N, C-alpha and C positions, 0 to 999 in steps of 0.2 A: 779157140773162142770159148769163153766160159759164161756167156750171157744170153744164150739161146732162150728166147721167150721174154727177154728183158731189154730188147733193143731200144725201146722208147725211154726206159730209165737211163740207159747208158747215154743216149743222145741228150736227155735233159741234164744229166750230171755234167757232161762236156760243155753244154751251154752255160750252166751255172759257173763252172770254172772260168770260162771265157769272160763272163760278165764280172766276176769277182776280180779277175786280172785288171780289167778296165777300171773298176772302182778303186782298187788298190793304187793304181797309177794316179788317179784323181786325188786320193788322199795324200800321196807323196808330193804331188804338185802343190796342193793346198798347204802342206807342212813347210814346203820350201818358200812359199809366198808370204805366209804369215808367221813371223818369227817370235819366239818367246821373249826376246829382248827388244821388241819394237817400242818406239816412242808412244805409239797409240795403245791405249788401254784395251780397246775392243780387239785389236789384233793380237795382243798378248794373251787375252782370255781365249780367243779362238785357238791359238797355238797350244795353250795349256790343255784345252779340251781334246785336241787331236791326239795327243800321246796315248791316253788310255783307250780312246776309240780305235786307234791304229793297232794297239796291242790285242784288243778283243777281235778285231777283224782278222789279224794274223792267226789267232788260235782257231777261228772258224774256218779260215781258208785251209789250214793244215788238215783239218778234219775232212773237208770236201776233197782235197787232193788224195787223201787216203781212200775215200770212197771211189774216186776215179781210178785209182791204181788197182782196185779190186777187179776191174774189167780187163781181161786179157784177150788179145786178138790171136 
């Protein structure tokens, strides 16, 4: 265990990872629902916006996972 004195931080990071997992799943479902080749302009725009948003979220998620991996039991 390498987080003595930082138990609250470890717990908060784990909670953040869990919430980001759920958010990423929502983004994936959104992306599947609204396609870039939809007949509806608003759906196409939503789909086009999701791609860069999803990419940024992936980058942030990777950093949070690195932080989580720093805690060893």
